[in-house]
N, CA, C and O atoms as CSV, one atom per row, in Angstrom:
chain,resi,resn,atom,element,x,y,z
A,1,MET,N,N,0.854,-1.190,0.000
A,1,MET,CA,C,0.000,0.000,0.000
A,1,MET,C,C,0.888,1.238,0.000
A,1,MET,O,O,1.786,1.380,0.830
A,2,ARG,N,N,0.618,2.129,-0.948
A,2,ARG,CA,C,1.347,3.398,-1.001
A,2,ARG,C,C,0.899,4.292,0.146
A,2,ARG,O,O,-0.224,4.175,0.637
A,3,LYS,N,N,1.793,5.190,0.570
A,3,LYS,CA,C,1.530,6.094,1.680
A,3,LYS,C,C,1.570,7.542,1.211
A,3,LYS,O,O,2.124,7.854,0.157
A,4,VAL,N,N,0.969,8.424,2.018
A,4,VAL,CA,C,0.905,9.848,1.710
A,4,VAL,C,C,1.288,10.659,2.945
A,4,VAL,O,O,0.868,10.356,4.061
A,5,ALA,N,N,2.087,11.690,2.721
A,5,ALA,CA,C,2.355,12.720,3.722
A,5,ALA,C,C,1.879,14.023,3.107
A,5,ALA,O,O,2.303,14.380,2.007
A,6,ASP,N,N,1.010,14.735,3.797
A,6,ASP,CA,C,0.401,15.950,3.248
A,6,ASP,C,C,0.563,17.097,4.235
A,6,ASP,O,O,-0.019,17.073,5.319
A,7,CYS,N,N,1.350,18.099,3.865
A,7,CYS,CA,C,1.584,19.245,4.745
A,7,CYS,C,C,0.296,20.002,5.069
A,7,CYS,O,O,0.215,20.669,6.100
A,8,ARG,N,N,-0.697,19.904,4.208
A,8,ARG,CA,C,-1.952,20.620,4.466
A,8,ARG,C,C,-2.653,20.105,5.715
A,8,ARG,O,O,-3.502,20.795,6.278
A,9,ASP,N,N,-2.302,18.890,6.155
A,9,ASP,CA,C,-2.878,18.332,7.388
A,9,ASP,C,C,-2.288,18.979,8.630
A,9,ASP,O,O,-2.828,18.827,9.726
A,10,TYR,N,N,-1.173,19.706,8.468
A,10,TYR,CA,C,-0.468,20.314,9.595
A,10,TYR,C,C,-0.147,21.754,9.241
A,10,TYR,O,O,0.946,22.046,8.756
A,11,PRO,N,N,-1.092,22.658,9.478
A,11,PRO,CA,C,-0.890,24.064,9.098
A,11,PRO,C,C,0.422,24.626,9.642
A,11,PRO,O,O,0.823,24.333,10.768
A,12,SER,N,N,1.070,25.430,8.826
A,12,SER,CA,C,2.337,26.045,9.213
A,12,SER,C,C,2.316,27.517,8.821
A,12,SER,O,O,1.419,27.977,8.114
A,13,GLU,N,N,3.314,28.238,9.290
A,13,GLU,CA,C,3.425,29.657,8.948
A,13,GLU,C,C,3.592,29.864,7.452
A,13,GLU,O,O,3.179,30.892,6.916
A,14,SER,N,N,4.193,28.893,6.776
A,14,SER,CA,C,4.432,29.033,5.337
A,14,SER,C,C,3.243,28.586,4.500
A,14,SER,O,O,3.275,28.704,3.275
A,15,ASN,N,N,2.173,28.066,5.150
A,15,ASN,CA,C,1.008,27.551,4.426
A,15,ASN,C,C,1.401,26.554,3.349
A,15,ASN,O,O,0.895,26.597,2.228
A,16,CYS,N,N,2.303,25.661,3.703
A,16,CYS,CA,C,2.830,24.663,2.777
A,16,CYS,C,C,1.709,23.738,2.295
A,16,CYS,O,O,0.853,23.326,3.077
A,17,THR,N,N,1.725,23.422,1.012
A,17,THR,CA,C,0.703,22.554,0.417
A,17,THR,C,C,1.302,21.293,-0.202
A,17,THR,O,O,0.628,20.594,-0.960
A,18,LEU,N,N,2.561,21.000,0.116
A,18,LEU,CA,C,3.223,19.841,-0.483
A,18,LEU,C,C,2.564,18.543,-0.033
A,18,LEU,O,O,2.244,18.365,1.143
A,19,MET,N,N,2.366,17.636,-0.996
A,19,MET,CA,C,1.899,16.291,-0.703
A,19,MET,C,C,2.877,15.322,-1.357
A,19,MET,O,O,3.218,15.460,-2.532
A,20,ILE,N,N,3.324,14.337,-0.576
A,20,ILE,CA,C,4.293,13.354,-1.044
A,20,ILE,C,C,3.616,11.991,-1.000
A,20,ILE,O,O,2.996,11.641,0.005
A,21,SER,N,N,3.726,11.216,-2.081
A,21,SER,CA,C,3.147,9.877,-2.070
A,21,SER,C,C,4.119,8.896,-2.688
A,21,SER,O,O,4.922,9.250,-3.551
A,22,GLY,N,N,4.034,7.654,-2.234
A,22,GLY,CA,C,4.892,6.600,-2.750
A,22,GLY,C,C,4.967,5.468,-1.758
A,22,GLY,O,O,4.134,5.357,-0.859
A,23,GLU,N,N,5.971,4.625,-1.925
A,23,GLU,CA,C,6.192,3.541,-0.974
A,23,GLU,C,C,6.594,4.153,0.370
A,23,GLU,O,O,7.217,5.214,0.408
A,24,GLU,N,N,6.241,3.489,1.463
A,24,GLU,CA,C,6.414,4.064,2.798
A,24,GLU,C,C,7.826,4.593,3.055
A,24,GLU,O,O,7.973,5.718,3.534
A,25,ASP,N,N,8.860,3.821,2.751
A,25,ASP,CA,C,10.222,4.274,3.022
A,25,ASP,C,C,10.597,5.496,2.187
A,25,ASP,O,O,11.320,6.372,2.661
A,26,GLU,N,N,10.107,5.560,0.940
A,26,GLU,CA,C,10.374,6.721,0.085
A,26,GLU,C,C,9.716,7.968,0.656
A,26,GLU,O,O,10.331,9.032,0.723
A,27,VAL,N,N,8.464,7.829,1.064
A,27,VAL,CA,C,7.721,8.970,1.597
A,27,VAL,C,C,8.347,9.434,2.904
A,27,VAL,O,O,8.495,10.634,3.136
A,28,LEU,N,N,8.710,8.493,3.750
A,28,LEU,CA,C,9.318,8.853,5.028
A,28,LEU,C,C,10.608,9.636,4.818
A,28,LEU,O,O,10.830,10.658,5.468
A,29,ARG,N,N,11.453,9.164,3.918
A,29,ARG,CA,C,12.726,9.844,3.646
A,29,ARG,C,C,12.481,11.253,3.088
A,29,ARG,O,O,13.084,12.221,3.551
A,30,ALA,N,N,11.605,11.359,2.105
A,30,ALA,CA,C,11.336,12.660,1.477
A,30,ALA,C,C,10.646,13.611,2.453
A,30,ALA,O,O,10.954,14.802,2.474
A,31,ALA,N,N,9.725,13.102,3.253
A,31,ALA,CA,C,9.015,13.951,4.213
A,31,ALA,C,C,9.971,14.464,5.282
A,31,ALA,O,O,9.874,15.619,5.696
A,32,ALA,N,N,10.883,13.623,5.729
A,32,ALA,CA,C,11.861,14.059,6.729
A,32,ALA,C,C,12.771,15.142,6.148
A,32,ALA,O,O,13.020,16.160,6.795
A,33,GLU,N,N,13.264,14.923,4.932
A,33,GLU,CA,C,14.122,15.926,4.290
A,33,GLU,C,C,13.374,17.245,4.116
A,33,GLU,O,O,13.940,18.314,4.348
A,34,HIS,N,N,12.114,17.179,3.713
A,34,HIS,CA,C,11.297,18.374,3.534
A,34,HIS,C,C,11.071,19.077,4.874
A,34,HIS,O,O,11.209,20.296,4.971
A,35,ALA,N,N,10.727,18.306,5.899
A,35,ALA,CA,C,10.446,18.894,7.221
A,35,ALA,C,C,11.677,19.617,7.769
A,35,ALA,O,O,11.550,20.662,8.406
A,36,VAL,N,N,12.852,19.070,7.527
A,36,VAL,CA,C,14.087,19.697,8.005
A,36,VAL,C,C,14.402,20.947,7.190
A,36,VAL,O,O,14.658,22.012,7.754
A,37,SER,N,N,14.384,20.818,5.853
A,37,SER,CA,C,14.828,21.938,5.012
A,37,SER,C,C,13.824,23.080,4.924
A,37,SER,O,O,14.221,24.237,4.785
A,38,VAL,N,N,12.535,22.777,5.003
A,38,VAL,CA,C,11.525,23.827,4.828
A,38,VAL,C,C,10.930,24.293,6.162
A,38,VAL,O,O,10.682,25.481,6.365
A,39,HIS,N,N,10.707,23.337,7.061
A,39,HIS,CA,C,9.995,23.672,8.295
A,39,HIS,C,C,10.890,23.763,9.531
A,39,HIS,O,O,10.407,24.064,10.623
A,40,GLY,N,N,12.189,23.504,9.369
A,40,GLY,CA,C,13.136,23.700,10.453
A,40,GLY,C,C,13.161,22.617,11.523
A,40,GLY,O,O,13.700,22.836,12.608
A,41,HIS,N,N,12.586,21.451,11.235
A,41,HIS,CA,C,12.630,20.356,12.205
A,41,HIS,C,C,14.039,19.760,12.241
A,41,HIS,O,O,14.837,19.964,11.326
A,42,THR,N,N,14.325,19.031,13.303
A,42,THR,CA,C,15.594,18.335,13.441
A,42,THR,C,C,15.365,16.863,13.154
A,42,THR,O,O,14.493,16.234,13.753
A,43,ASP,N,N,16.153,16.314,12.231
A,43,ASP,CA,C,16.009,14.909,11.865
A,43,ASP,C,C,16.617,14.030,12.953
A,43,ASP,O,O,17.728,14.276,13.422
A,44,SER,N,N,15.884,13.021,13.338
A,44,SER,CA,C,16.351,12.047,14.320
A,44,SER,C,C,15.518,10.784,14.147
A,44,SER,O,O,14.468,10.819,13.506
A,45,PRO,N,N,15.972,9.676,14.707
A,45,PRO,CA,C,15.156,8.462,14.629
A,45,PRO,C,C,13.774,8.657,15.255
A,45,PRO,O,O,12.783,8.128,14.752
A,46,GLU,N,N,13.708,9.409,16.341
A,46,GLU,CA,C,12.426,9.667,16.997
A,46,GLU,C,C,11.507,10.488,16.098
A,46,GLU,O,O,10.309,10.214,16.012
A,47,PHE,N,N,12.070,11.498,15.428
A,47,PHE,CA,C,11.275,12.334,14.535
A,47,PHE,C,C,10.747,11.502,13.373
A,47,PHE,O,O,9.593,11.662,12.976
A,48,ARG,N,N,11.575,10.616,12.822
A,48,ARG,CA,C,11.123,9.777,11.704
A,48,ARG,C,C,10.018,8.823,12.138
A,48,ARG,O,O,9.101,8.555,11.362
A,49,GLU,N,N,10.087,8.310,13.352
A,49,GLU,CA,C,9.015,7.439,13.848
A,49,GLU,C,C,7.726,8.241,14.030
A,49,GLU,O,O,6.633,7.739,13.768
A,50,GLN,N,N,7.863,9.482,14.480
A,50,GLN,CA,C,6.691,10.359,14.612
A,50,GLN,C,C,6.073,10.595,13.233
A,50,GLN,O,O,4.854,10.528,13.078
A,51,LEU,N,N,6.906,10.868,12.241
A,51,LEU,CA,C,6.408,11.045,10.877
A,51,LEU,C,C,5.739,9.770,10.376
A,51,LEU,O,O,4.656,9.822,9.793
A,52,ARG,N,N,6.378,8.634,10.601
A,52,ARG,CA,C,5.829,7.357,10.139
A,52,ARG,C,C,4.425,7.138,10.708
A,52,ARG,O,O,3.550,6.606,10.027
A,53,SER,N,N,4.220,7.549,11.950
A,53,SER,CA,C,2.934,7.302,12.610
A,53,SER,C,C,1.791,8.138,12.024
A,53,SER,O,O,0.624,7.802,12.223
A,54,VAL,N,N,2.108,9.218,11.306
A,54,VAL,CA,C,1.045,10.064,10.753
A,54,VAL,C,C,0.857,9.887,9.244
A,54,VAL,O,O,0.017,10.553,8.641
A,55,LEU,N,N,1.643,8.984,8.633
A,55,LEU,CA,C,1.439,8.716,7.208
A,55,LEU,C,C,0.075,8.067,7.016
A,55,LEU,O,O,-0.380,7.283,7.848
A,56,LYS,N,N,-0.555,8.402,5.925
A,56,LYS,CA,C,-1.872,7.845,5.601
A,56,LYS,C,C,-1.756,6.930,4.389
A,56,LYS,O,O,-0.845,7.076,3.573
A,57,ASP,N,N,-2.678,5.992,4.280
A,57,ASP,CA,C,-2.755,5.168,3.083
A,57,ASP,C,C,-3.233,6.034,1.921
A,57,ASP,O,O,-4.131,6.860,2.085
A,58,GLU,N,N,-2.638,5.845,0.761
A,58,GLU,CA,C,-3.057,6.590,-0.415
A,58,GLU,C,C,-4.403,6.042,-0.915
A,58,GLU,O,O,-4.596,4.830,-1.000
A,59,VAL,N,N,-5.306,6.936,-1.238
A,59,VAL,CA,C,-6.578,6.544,-1.806
A,59,VAL,C,C,-6.398,6.463,-3.320
A,59,VAL,O,O,-6.084,7.469,-3.957
A,60,PRO,N,N,-6.592,5.285,-3.902
A,60,PRO,CA,C,-6.396,5.151,-5.346
A,60,PRO,C,C,-7.333,6.059,-6.135
A,60,PRO,O,O,-8.511,6.196,-5.803
A,61,GLN,N,N,-6.799,6.669,-7.171
A,61,GLN,CA,C,-7.577,7.505,-8.073
A,61,GLN,C,C,-7.923,6.685,-9.304
A,61,GLN,O,O,-7.031,6.213,-10.010
A,62,HIS,N,N,-9.206,6.514,-9.564
A,62,HIS,CA,C,-9.624,5.741,-10.736
A,62,HIS,C,C,-10.023,6.683,-11.860
A,62,HIS,O,O,-10.701,7.685,-11.635
A,63,ALA,N,N,-9.598,6.352,-13.065
A,63,ALA,CA,C,-9.882,7.189,-14.226
A,63,ALA,C,C,-11.330,7.106,-14.630
A,63,ALA,O,O,-11.740,7.753,-15.594
């Protein structure tokens, strides 16, 4: 199951609208890099586990 991280679920001062989707490990890595570079978070194993816990299953889009 693909996962999604969506900044719109967590309002910020920058009003970020980025949404990342893919395999869980890909999304976790990209979301952590984004959170550090854009939102000023500190990357750590604890932070990545926190991110992992809020990932959502991607809802398939049918044509």
